[in-house]
Structure formats: structure tokens, C-alpha cells
N, C-alpha and C positions, 0 to 999 in steps of 0.2 A: 402332610396328608396321611391319614390313617388307612390301613388296608387290612382286611380280614385274612388271617392266615389259615390255610387248609390244614386239617389234622389227619388227613388220609392220603394215601399215595394216589397219584393219578391213575385213571382207568387204563389198564393194559400195561402198566409199568410196575413190576414187582419191587417191593421195598418195605422198609420199616419206618420208624419215626424220623430217622435221619433223611431217608429219601423224601418223606413228606416235607421236611424243612427245606430241602434243596429245591423241590418243586415250587414251594411258596416263594422262596427267594428269587427263582427264575421268573415267576409271574410278576414280581415287584420291580424287575429291572426296568421295564419300559416306563412306568410312571416315574421312577427315580431319574431316568435320563431326561424325561420331559420336564421335570421340575428344575433340573440343573442348568437349563439354557433357555434363553428367551428368544422370541421370534418364531416365525413359521416358515416352512419350506414348501413352496407350491410347485407342482409338476409342470413341465412344458406340455403343450398340446401334442398328443401322439407320441409321447416319450415311452421308452421301454421301462417296465417296472423296475428292473435291476439297475438301470441307469439312474432312475429317481432315487432308489435306495442308496446308491453310491454317493450321490450328492447329499442325501440326508445324513449319511454317516460322516461326511466331511463337515457338515454343520455342527455336529456334536464332537468333532475331533476324534472319531473312531475309525478303525479299519472296517472295511465292508464285511469281513468275516465275523468281527465282533458284533456288528449290528444284526447280521443274519442269525447269530447265536441268540441274541436277545429277542428277536422277532419269532423264531421258531423253537426256542428253548422249552423243553418239557422234562421236568424232574432232573435237572442237571444234564440232560442229554439234548443234543441238537437234532431235532426232527426234520432233517433236511436231506434230500436225495439229489443226485446229479453231480456234475463237475462244474466248479466255478472257474470260468474263463473270461477273457475280455469281451468275447462275443456271445455270452450266455444271456438267457432271459429266465425269469423266475415266475412261477405260478404259485399263488398263496390261497389257502382256504380261508373261511370266514373269520376264524379266530386270529389268524396271523394278520389278516387285513385290518382288523380292529386295532391290533397293536400298532401297526404302521400309521393309521389315522391318528392315534393318540400321540405318537412321536412327532409327526409333522404338523399337528394341530390344524388339519384341513378336513372338512366334512367328507365322509365316505362318498357322497353323491358327486362331489367335485372330483375326487380321485377317479371315480368310475368314468366320468365324462372325458377326463384328460388321458388316462392310461388305457390303451386298447386291450391289454392283457390282464387288466385288474381282476375281472371276474370270468376269465376265459374258461377256467376249469377249477374243480374242487379236488386237489390232489389228496391221495391217501398216504398217511404217514406210516413209518415202519415201527413206531412205538405206540400205536393205538390212537386214542382220541387226543385232542389238543391242537395247538397251532402247527401247521404243516407247510413246508415249502418244497418246491420241486424245480430244480434247475434244468433248463433245456438249452440246446445249442444245435447249430446246423441249419442249412438253408431249407431242409424239408420240415423241420420242427418249428422254426421261428419264421414269421413273415418277413418280407423284405424290409430292411432297415438301412440306416446310414447315419453318419455323424450329423449333429445339428450344426448349423452355420456358426462358426466361431464369432462372427460379428453380432449375430442375433442373440447369442447366449452370453453376452458380456455381463448382463445383469445377474447371472448366476454367481459370478465371482463376488459381487457385493453381498449376496445373501449367504454364501457358504464361507467366504473369506479365502477361498482358493479358486484357482482357475482350473476347473475340471471339465473335460469334454462330456457332452451329453449325447445320447443316441436316441433317434426317433424312428418310428415306422414311416417309411416313405413310399408313396406311389411313384411310378415311373416319371410322371411330370413334376414331381416334387424334388427331384434330385438336383435341380438347378436353382440356386439362389440368384435370381437375375439382378437384384438390387446390389448385392455385394460381390457378384461374379465369382461364385464358387460352385464346383461340382462336388456333391456329397457322396463320396465313393465308399462303397462297401468293400471291406477287405476281411476275409476270414482270419480268425485267430487274433484280431486286433479290434480296437474300438472305432475303426473307420479312419478315413483320411479326407479332409477337405482339400480339394485341388483348385488352385486359381485358374480361371479360364478367361482372363482378360484378353489373352492373345487369340482366342477362338470366338469371335462374335457370332459365328454361325450356330454355335451351340445354344447361345442365349436366344437367338431368333427362332431356333427350332423349338425351344421350350414354349415360347409364346404361341406358335402355330399348333403345338401339341395341345395346349389348354383350349384353344378355340375349337380344335377337332373334337375333343371330349364334350364340349359344351353344345356343339351343333349336331353331331352325329350320334345316334343311339348305339352304333356298332364301333365307335372310335376306339374303345379300350380293347375289344377283340381284334380289330384291325392292327393295332400296335403290337399285340402279341405275335400275330402272324409275321408282321414286318420285322420284328426283332429276331424271330427265328430265321428269316431269310437273310438278313444282314450278317447274322452269326455264321450261317453256312458259307457265305462269301468270305468271312473273316478267317475261317479255318482252312480255306483253300490257298494255294500259292497265288500271291497277288501278281497280276500282269504288270508289264513294264509301263503301261500307260497310266497306272494308278499313281496319282500325285497327292491327293487330298489327305488320305489316311497317314502316310509317312510324315507329312508336314505337321499334321495335328498331333501325332505322337511326340514329335520333338518339341512342339510348343507347350505341351502340358507335362512332360516328364520332369519329375523332381530332380534336383541337381545330383543327389546321391543315389538315385535309383538305377538299377541295372536295366539296360535296354530290353533284354529278353524278358525279364520279369515284368517290366512295365507294359510290354505289348500284351501280355496275358491279363494283367490286373485291370488295365484301362479299356478293356474290350467294349463295354457298354458306353463309356464316355466317347470313344473315338467314332463309334458307329451310330451315335444318337441322331445327328442331323439326317443321315440317310434313312434311318428307321422311321422317323417322323414323316419325311417326304413320301416314303413308300406306303406308310399307313394311310395317309391322306389320299393317295392314289387308289389303293385297294378299296377304301370305304366309299369311293365315288360310284353312285348307282349308274349314271350314264356309261361309265367305263365298263362296269360289269355287263351291262346290256350289249355294248359294242363287242365285248369279248365273246359273248354267246352268239351274236349274229355273225361274227367273223369265223367262228368255228363251223358254221353251217349245221349245227346240231350234232356234230361228230366229236367224240372225245379226242383231244389232241394226243398224238404220240410223242411229240416233242414241242418245246416252246416256240420253235421256229414257225409252227403253223399258226401262230398268233402274232404276226409282225406288228400290227398296230399297238398291241399291248407292250411289246418290247421297245418300240420306238418312243412311246409316251414315257415309259420307265427310264429310258436312257436320257430323255430330255429333262425330266424332273430331277434326276440325280446328277445332271451335268456331266455325263460320261458318254460321249457319242459311240465309243467302242463297245459299250456293254451289250447292245442289242445283238451284235454278231457273236459275242462270246456266249450269250445265253441261248442262242438259236438251237444248239444241239443238245440241250439239257433235257433229260427224260426222267429225272428224279429230283428229290429235294422238296422243301416246303413251298417254294414258289410254284413249281410244277403241280404239286398237290392242290394248291389253292386254285390254279387255273382249271385243273381237272374237275374239282368240285364245283366250280362256278358253271362250267358247261353242263355237268351232270344234273345239277339242281336247277338249271336255267336261271340262276340268280334270283330265285323266287323269294319274296319277302316273308314266307311262312316261317314259323319258329323252327320246324324241323330242318328246313333247307338252310336257315341261318346257322344252326348249330353245326351242320356238316361243313358249311363254307368256312367258318372261323375256327374249326377244330385244329389244334396243333398237336400232332401225335407225339408221344413220349420220345420216339427216336429222333424227332426233329427239334426238340427243345434245346436251348443253349445249355451246355454242360456247366454244372456248378463250379464256381471258382475254388471251392474247397477241394475239388478233385484235381485241380491243376496247380495249386499253390501249397507250400508247406509252411509251417510256423517259422517265423524268423529265428527263434531260439534253437529249433531243431536244425535249421540250416547252418547256424553259426557253430553248433556243437559238433556236427558230423562232417562239416566241410563239403557238403553236397552242393550241387548247383541249385539255383533258385527254382528250377522247374523239375518236378519229379516225374519219372515214367509212370503213367497210370496203369495199374495192373487190372483194374476192373472198371468198366464204364457204368455209370449210374443207370440202373434199370435193366442191365444185361448181366447174365451170369457167365462165369468162365466156361461152363460146359457148352453154352450156346455159341460162344466165340470159337471154341475149338471145333465144334461141329461144323460151323460155317467154313473154317479153314480147310477141314478135310473134304467137304463137299466141293469147295472151289478147286482143290487139287484134282479131283476126279473130272470136273468140268474142263479144266485146262488140258488134261490128257485127251479127253474126247474131242475138244476143239482142234488140237494138233493133228489128230488123225482124220477128222471129217470136215474141218473147215467151217463148222457152224455148231449151234447149240439147239437145233430144232429137234429135241428129243421128245417123243410122245410120252404122255403121262404113264402109260403102262409099261414102257420099256425100261430096262435096267442096263447099267453099264458094269459088266462083270457081276459081282455080287452086291453092287451098290444101287439103290433105286434112284438113279440120277434123274429120270423123267419125272418122278413124283416130286422130288426136291425142287426142280425148276418150275414145275406147275404150281407148287405152293408159293414160290416167290413171285410168279407172274400174277397170282391172285391178289397178293398184298403188296404190289410193287410201289404203291403210293405211300405205304407205311414203313417201307424199309429204311434202315439207317443209311445215311448218305454215304458212309464209307463202304458199306457192302454193295450198294448200287453202283458206286464208282468203280469198285473192283471188278464187277461183272461187266460193266460197260467198257472198261479197259481191255478185258479179255475178248469180248465180242459185242460190238455196238448194237447188233440186232438180236441180243439174247431175249428181249421182251418185245419182239416185233408184233404189230397188231394184225397178224394173219395166222391162220391155223397152222399147226405144226405139220399136218399132212401136206398142205400146199408148199410150205417152205422146203420140206424134204424132197418132194417131187420136182420142185424148181431147181434145187441143187443137183439132183440126178440128171435132169435135162441139160443143165448147163455143162456138167462134166462130160456128158455124152457128146454134146455139140462141140466142145473143145477138142475131143479126141477123134470123132468120126464125122463131124459136120452135122447139118440139120437132120432131124429125125423124120422118118417116114410116118404117114398117118397110121400105119398098122403097127407102130412100135409098141413094145410091151410096157407101156406106161399108162397110168390113169389118164382119163380124158383131159383134165386140166394141164398136166405136164405135156401131153402131146400137142395141145393147142399152143402152149408157150414155146415148146421146143422148135416148132416150125419157124419161129422168128428169132431163135437164139443164134448167136455167132460166138466165136471164141473170144471176142472183145466185149461181149455184153457185160454190163455192170452186175456185180453180185448183190443185187438188191431186190428182194421179192416184191411183187406187185401189191396194189392196195385192195385187200379183201377183208371180209369180216374176221375178227379175232376170236378164236376159240381153240381149245386144245383137243377137239375130237379127232379121232383117227379114221373115221369112216369116209368113203369117197363123197358122201352127201355134204360133208362139212366144207369141202373145198369148192369154191365157185370160180368160174372162168373170169379172168381179169378183163377190164374194159379198156385198158390202155397199157402201153409198154411200161416196164419198171422204171422208176425214176433213178436218176444218178445218185451216188452216195451223198453228194453235197446238196441235194434238193431238199429244201426246208419247207416245202409247201405240200407235203404228202397228205392226201385226204383219206380217211378211213372211217368205217362205221363205228357205232357205239359198241363198247364191250358188253 
């Protein structure tokens, strides 16, 4: 096959006649490779472009770097940016795509239908015009993927002459190969790991229910995102002694040579998948949403214990009777945020309400595995443990983390001296604006990271009480006075709400403020007289008005 040789240097590449000859030779590499081997290499449906190129290189008995050099070569230079890793993806411009189509002998329209990233972007090269390739990696830059089922890709060995793993873009419901009983596990820094799940039939049954949910419910995909965030928050907390299913599932799926601590982190999505699907089906149920709104009485819940029917149904669906009692005191996290949004939007079917209901805040999303796992080669070279201490949480800066720790230290000292955190917005603690900091946290309490909300709840369970700070402060004043001097007289020098409360206070009264509207105003008008005595600390049926 004859090819016309260019007599000028490529645009943007300085050079003389020798450079022109190198450019022409680079342009002739692809046809020469195509003429030297017979047959065609077709991509798998949903395959990563770099995975397809790796199999294509094996077909011509080349290394992947050599093939990339032929596809993106420009004047003897490789017009390729990025780092080539086992979990990388590549984006090609039009000229590079034409070279790949020539090599594999597959029409470009077929490649476009099979490869999701085939025309995702037109990267710019560092050497001017010509074929360009750009390597991408990371869970933020590359969509969710996993290894192809080894049994389903057996035909690729016959085409390439080698048994090479393939990688495919996978939706959450596609990570289970029910026919061959594999979980297609994504692992950073690797090409993925197919995990046999013959010993976990509940995972296969959950995949079938997941597909039915997506087919029948228009909000099934969003409900699964919320459910996955909820189960991940449970996964990161210490497991109670009653939990039996997750430890048994970990042991049934763990590879023989895998470290138990490493596998507990890597298999997070696999182990929690049945519970995530069951919870997604529950949250997507419209009757349950309406019952949740009716049970709340139109008031925003302060804790999940105010919605006992929701917790009872959740414990029944997940086959964990102890879960309802454990969740009753929760005032933060993705499940509480969902219940809060469900009541606030009245579970309306309008688009705006649905967006609010199914929104998963960045602080509640599962942390990427690349933040938790280190490459195996780095682990072997350095002798470190398989889990590395995370220095920075994804989406949060070190400055914000240090600022929260300093503020929490001030709040701890204030609580030790006063016994509460009812600090008005305009009050300062020494030279630190503690009241403003707490007020800002109360405003965005449903969007707080779980670890921060847990730290404040451990310090004071009523740090975000649904009552005004004025009422809380006067209640504590009345309680302290009643403990020291007995019931107050009506003419006592306290605001009217505190006087009314103090007449019924005793030294043994529980330190729980009454149910009143929640606001941070400090004027006497913002505190309303309670209608009933304060509930006990373990009372999970507190009623409060809307924030």
C-alpha cells in the first residue's frame, strides 16, 4: 500500500527535512501495523477506551506504550499527556480516533456506540496539531468502572491470543454478574477484582430487586444514592454486637491471601449492597413518604425517634430488630437529612421537592477508596500497613479541619463551666465568637459531616436543640436556682418564661428544655411559654414546631 510522504514539518513542531521524514514515518506506522496482522478486534459494550487499546495492542503483540506511541505519534514525538496506570482512561481527538479505527478495522460509528469515552472530549496536545491523547485517572475524573466478568470475556482470549482482563463502565446494578456469580469490584491502582459470591445468595437476589426498582420507580436511581450514603455512614461507625450479617459476609467473600483489615475497606460496597437495595426500595415508596409526613404532624423532627413507624419498617426490612432503638437518638447523617427533607417538602411530587428530597450532600457521600487504600507496590516497598492515615478528607481543606478543632475546644471549655451550649449568636467566649460559630452550625446542621456532628453530640446532646437559645439559658438558670434555693417566687428576677417554669422546677427535674419553636433570637418575644413539662432525656417522642 503506497502512502504519500509529507515534505514539510507538522504544524507547531519545529524541524527540518529530517523532522519531516520522522513525521511521515510516524504517520505510516498505523497502516503498517494494520497490514501486518489479519482479523479485527471489536470492543466490549461499555468498555473503557484504554482497556480496548490494551487488548488491541495484545492482538498485534505490542506493549500498550508502543501502541499509544503509534496512535499519538507526531513528528517522532509522543503527543500524550497524563500518567499511564492500571486504572487510567484515555481521551483521544479525531485524528487519533481515526488511527485506532484503522488498526482495529472497526467502523468509527461502532466504536462510538460501544466505548462511552470515545468522543467524550477533544484534548489539546502539547505539540500543536495532530493526533492527541490524554490519560485520566481517579474516581473524580473517570466514571465508575469495574472489571468485566472473566467468564463473559473468555471470547477475548480467542481474539487476542492472550487472557487479558477487560474493564467496563458499570452502573451500580451492573456490578453483579448473576449468571456466573461474580461481584465486579473496583479497586484503585489496579485493573479491578472479580469476587466470587456463590456463598452470598442475598447479593444476587438484591441485584434482581435493584433492577426491578429502577424499572418501576422513576426515582429508583436517586433513592439508591441516598441509601448507599446511609449504609456507608453505618459502615464507618463501630458495629454493635448484634450485627451478624456483615461479619459473616466479609468472611464468605474475602480472598484467601487478603488482609482482613484491607478487605473490610475494599469490599465496603459489596458487603452493604443488599441493605442499600432494601433501603432504597423503602425510601422510594410513596406511601411510606406520606406516612412519614403524617406521623411528624407537620413538624420537623429533632431526632429520628420522633418517626417510630419509619424506624420500625426499616428494622423489619433490614432484618435487624435492634436497629430502631439504635437510630432513635440520631440527629444527623444522611438518613436524618432525608427524613427532614421529606417532612419539609411534604413529600411533594414537584421537581423542586424531589431534588431536595434526593439530594446527597458532599459531606455525606461515601469517601473514595483511593483515599483509603494505597497502591500494592507502595505498600510492599515501604513496609507500611495496608491502610494509610488520611491527611485530607475529600472536599474538605486542612484549614477548615483545624478551625473546627479549635472551635470545638472552646465549646468544650464553655460546656464544662456552664453545663450547656445555649450560646446566643451575638455572645462571644473570651475573644472567640462562639455564639456565631454555633449558630452557623445549627443553620446547616443537616449538611454537616457526620464526624463533626457526632463530636458535638458527644459533647452535648442538646447542642442543636429545637428551642430558642434564650429559653434554654433561662431554663438552665431556673433549674440551677431551684436546685440551690428551691422553687422561685413569681417576683423573681427572671424573664416570664423562666418564672413560669421555675415554679414547677425541683432539684430532681431532668435537664431537658421544653418543646418550643426553634430560633436563635435573644429577645424575650422569641421565648414562648411551654404547654407541658419537659420530657425525660430518653423520651423519643418530643414534638416541636417547624424551623
